[in-house]
C-alpha positions as a printed NumPy array, in Angstrom:
array([[134.329,  77.067,  63.794],
       [131.337,  76.917,  61.454],
       [130.802,  73.243,  62.217],
       [131.09 ,  73.845,  65.947],
       [128.779,  76.843,  65.851],
       [126.285,  74.887,  63.756],
       [126.434,  72.027,  66.255],
       [125.939,  74.494,  69.074],
       [122.923,  76.06 ,  67.377],
       [121.406,  72.628,  66.803],
       [122.019,  71.806,  70.436],
       [120.472,  75.076,  71.532],
       [117.409,  74.369,  69.397],
       [117.045,  70.978,  71.051],
       [117.407,  72.672,  74.44 ],
       [114.753,  75.254,  73.562],
       [112.345,  72.556,  72.4  ],
       [113.043,  70.622,  75.592],
       [112.315,  73.726,  77.669],
       [108.947,  74.118,  75.953],
       [108.122,  70.426,  76.327],
       [109.028,  70.474,  80.02 ],
       [107.07 ,  73.656,  80.729],
       [105.054,  73.505,  83.921],
       [101.285,  73.987,  84.047],
       [101.623,  75.484,  87.551],
       [102.151,  79.123,  88.494],
       [103.652,  79.807,  91.921],
       [103.144,  83.292,  93.345],
       [106.179,  85.409,  92.485],
       [107.279,  83.364,  89.458],
       [109.088,  85.269,  86.716],
       [110.506,  87.586,  89.441],
       [107.121,  89.256,  89.895],
       [107.118,  89.202,  93.693],
       [104.066,  88.69 ,  95.848],
       [100.684,  89.098,  94.17 ],
       [ 98.727,  92.18 ,  95.231],
       [ 95.01 ,  92.81 ,  95.353],
       [ 94.811,  95.378,  92.543],
       [ 95.185,  95.155,  88.757],
       [ 98.475,  97.064,  88.847],
       [ 99.942,  94.7  ,  91.458],
       [ 98.557,  91.402,  90.133],
       [100.84 ,  88.549,  89.136],
       [100.726,  88.149,  85.352],
       [101.011,  84.439,  84.616],
       [103.591,  83.654,  81.915],
       [104.174,  80.195,  80.487],
       [103.213,  77.66 ,  77.853],
       [ 99.817,  76.06 ,  77.365],
       [ 97.408,  74.956,  80.056],
       [ 97.415,  76.554,  83.496],
       [ 96.079,  74.041,  86.009],
       [ 97.191,  75.412,  89.391],
       [ 98.129,  78.663,  91.077],
       [ 99.981,  78.301,  94.382],
       [100.531,  81.111,  96.866],
       [100.238,  82.472, 100.389],
       [ 97.86 ,  85.107, 101.693],
       [ 99.315,  88.02 , 103.646],
       [ 97.752,  89.633, 106.709],
       [ 94.017,  90.305, 106.975],
       [ 94.283,  93.785, 105.447],
       [ 96.581,  92.91 , 102.566],
       [ 95.703,  89.292, 102.043],
       [ 94.114,  89.53 ,  98.61 ],
       [ 96.03 ,  87.954,  95.726],
       [ 95.091,  88.72 ,  92.126],
       [ 96.309,  86.795,  89.057],
       [ 95.911,  87.497,  85.357],
       [ 94.994,  84.354,  83.429],
       [ 93.653,  83.414,  80.011],
       [ 90.334,  81.571,  79.878],
       [ 90.673,  79.467,  76.754],
       [ 87.413,  77.522,  77.093],
       [ 84.697,  79.377,  79.055],
       [ 82.377,  76.338,  78.837],
       [ 84.824,  74.167,  80.815],
       [ 86.415,  76.835,  83.   ],
       [ 86.396,  76.296,  86.745],
       [ 88.379,  77.545,  89.731],
       [ 88.499,  75.839,  93.127],
       [ 90.506,  76.727,  96.23 ],
       [ 92.247,  74.185,  98.43 ],
       [ 94.626,  74.544, 101.339],
       [ 98.349,  74.188, 100.704],
       [101.377,  73.656, 102.933],
       [101.654,  73.223, 106.688],
       [ 99.363,  76.198, 107.33 ],
       [ 96.579,  75.9  , 104.715],
       [ 93.724,  78.323, 104.094],
       [ 90.433,  77.225, 105.631],
       [ 87.896,  79.9  , 104.616],
       [ 88.856,  81.898, 101.496],
       [ 86.621,  83.553,  98.915],
       [ 87.156,  83.468,  95.163],
       [ 86.281,  86.129,  92.574],
       [ 86.541,  86.504,  88.794],
       [ 86.994,  89.856,  87.02 ],
       [ 87.27 ,  90.798,  83.361],
       [ 90.374,  92.384,  81.833],
       [ 89.225,  95.856,  82.955],
       [ 88.663,  94.805,  86.558],
       [ 84.863,  94.613,  86.406],
       [ 83.426,  91.982,  88.741],
       [ 81.854,  88.932,  87.088],
       [ 81.37 ,  86.062,  89.549],
       [ 82.223,  85.311,  93.163],
       [ 81.802,  82.553,  95.735],
       [ 82.528,  82.428,  99.459],
       [ 81.669,  78.86 , 100.508],
       [ 81.186,  75.748,  98.401],
       [ 78.594,  74.409, 100.85 ],
       [ 77.408,  74.693, 104.421],
       [ 80.16 ,  72.314, 105.501],
       [ 82.866,  73.126, 102.938],
       [ 84.287,  76.623, 103.486],
       [ 86.597,  76.543, 100.473],
       [ 85.452,  78.543,  97.426],
       [ 84.623,  77.532,  93.866],
       [ 83.538,  78.942,  90.532],
       [ 82.204,  75.715,  89.023],
       [ 82.071,  74.527,  85.416],
       [ 79.227,  76.209,  83.55 ],
       [ 79.392,  79.509,  85.43 ],
       [ 81.363,  81.288,  82.692],
       [ 79.7  ,  79.699,  79.632],
       [ 78.361,  83.089,  78.512],
       [ 81.857,  84.614,  78.405],
       [ 84.264,  84.675,  75.474],
       [ 87.823,  83.4  ,  75.538],
       [ 90.252,  86.063,  76.691],
       [ 92.186,  87.629,  79.561],
       [ 90.641,  87.679,  83.035],
       [ 91.681,  88.107,  86.662],
       [ 91.124,  85.557,  89.414],
       [ 91.191,  86.819,  93.01 ],
       [ 91.547,  84.888,  96.258],
       [ 90.89 ,  86.733,  99.513],
       [ 90.019,  85.936, 103.13 ],
       [ 86.287,  85.554, 103.665],
       [ 84.828,  88.968, 104.491],
       [ 87.606,  90.926, 102.739],
       [ 85.233,  92.364, 100.147],
       [ 86.151,  93.835,  96.751],
       [ 84.588,  97.297,  96.38 ],
       [ 84.119,  99.899,  93.665],
       [ 85.371, 103.496,  93.872],
       [ 82.306, 104.488,  95.894],
       [ 82.852, 101.838,  98.555],
       [ 80.062,  99.565,  97.326],
       [ 80.582,  95.814,  97.611],
       [ 80.932,  94.507,  94.05 ],
       [ 79.495,  91.12 ,  94.998],
       [ 76.986,  92.249,  97.614],
       [ 76.428,  90.331, 100.862],
       [ 78.503,  87.332,  99.794],
       [ 80.164,  86.547, 103.143],
       [ 79.135,  83.155, 104.501],
       [ 76.925,  82.367, 101.5  ],
       [ 77.152,  79.356,  99.18 ],
       [ 75.641,  80.811,  95.984],
       [ 77.53 ,  82.142,  92.985],
       [ 77.185,  85.926,  93.153],
       [ 77.206,  88.136,  90.044],
       [ 79.472,  91.162,  90.199],
       [ 78.495,  94.777,  89.623],
       [ 81.242,  97.399,  89.602],
       [ 84.97 ,  97.738,  88.983],
       [ 87.589,  96.798,  91.576],
       [ 89.123,  99.827,  93.291],
       [ 89.421,  99.017,  97.024],
       [ 88.428,  96.607,  99.776],
       [ 86.056,  96.772, 102.709],
       [ 84.14 ,  94.508, 105.032],
       [ 85.514,  92.616, 108.018],
       [ 88.181,  90.108, 106.937],
       [ 88.395,  86.773, 108.714],
       [ 91.716,  86.346, 110.501],
       [ 91.637,  82.574, 109.956],
       [ 93.638,  82.717, 106.722],
       [ 96.273,  85.351, 107.513],
       [ 99.598,  84.   , 106.247],
       [ 98.035,  80.729, 105.074],
       [ 98.893,  78.765, 101.917],
       [ 96.494,  78.055,  99.061],
       [ 96.145,  76.373,  95.708],
       [ 93.668,  77.522,  93.059],
       [ 92.879,  74.543,  90.837],
       [ 91.851,  75.546,  87.311],
       [ 90.26 ,  73.952,  84.261],
       [ 89.727,  75.576,  80.863],
       [ 92.54 ,  78.073,  81.515],
       [ 95.961,  78.92 ,  80.117],
       [ 98.787,  81.248,  81.064],
       [ 97.984,  84.887,  80.325],
       [101.064,  85.316,  78.155],
       [103.613,  83.133,  76.386],
       [107.31 ,  84.137,  76.428],
       [108.424,  85.976,  73.316],
       [110.065,  83.663,  70.735],
       [112.981,  86.081,  70.629],
       [113.795,  85.431,  74.279],
       [114.024,  81.685,  73.611],
       [116.187,  82.318,  70.56 ],
       [118.478,  84.505,  72.671],
       [118.831,  81.724,  75.247],
       [119.591,  79.221,  72.51 ],
       [122.162,  81.505,  70.869],
       [123.826,  82.05 ,  74.221],
       [124.178,  78.301,  74.698],
       [125.715,  78.005,  71.233],
       [128.263,  80.763,  71.927],
       [129.25 ,  79.183,  75.238],
       [129.875,  75.914,  73.428],
       [131.998,  77.662,  70.776],
       [134.031,  79.591,  73.364],
       [134.743,  76.412,  75.32 ],
       [135.881,  74.688,  72.143],
       [138.085,  77.649,  71.231],
       [139.794,  77.57 ,  74.625],
       [140.455,  73.851,  74.22 ],
       [141.974,  74.375,  70.752],
       [144.14 ,  77.242,  71.967],
       [145.357,  75.119,  74.869],
       [146.399,  72.306,  72.511],
       [148.329,  74.764,  70.31 ],
       [150.27 ,  76.346,  73.196]])
């Protein structure tokens, strides 16, 4: 039994290492059984995984609830960037992108990359003054404006503009006139300089590995009992 259990533990360790090595750098909305991402801190998807986070994939809801918020870790503010692209058979065509700190205070936002490119981007260099840490990235239909508790637009008159807007205020609600173009549409947020917000607890991986070892031992025990009967 000791030899079999030891072999099982070794096997489980190899499996755990393989799981880490094969970890994805992509977060899909609802991963880790979190459900659809909401537009508030309390309903945001908290990204969980290993190492670099290069893409977030999701789908916007209707025009009144179509804001998706994700908690991420900016590991290198000097190289951080976020860019939206369409995804799937019904891709977004005119989203806006916003960055908030860990308390929900608005930092930077962009509605259109250019006069002919209606995707959104927070380009490299924008966050150079920040420190590494936890932040929230928000994608919303153009015109669906993040507001503070007093109903003031955190990023001002950003709709239809191509500049990077500085934020002023903490996210509490939404206002403005959302574009209906992106209701129910799929998106990808491409990231650089970012990682998952949290890494799974080592204990959870150990538990998985131990479970694999016990399954191996139980199967071996049943085989031995069958030979003896």
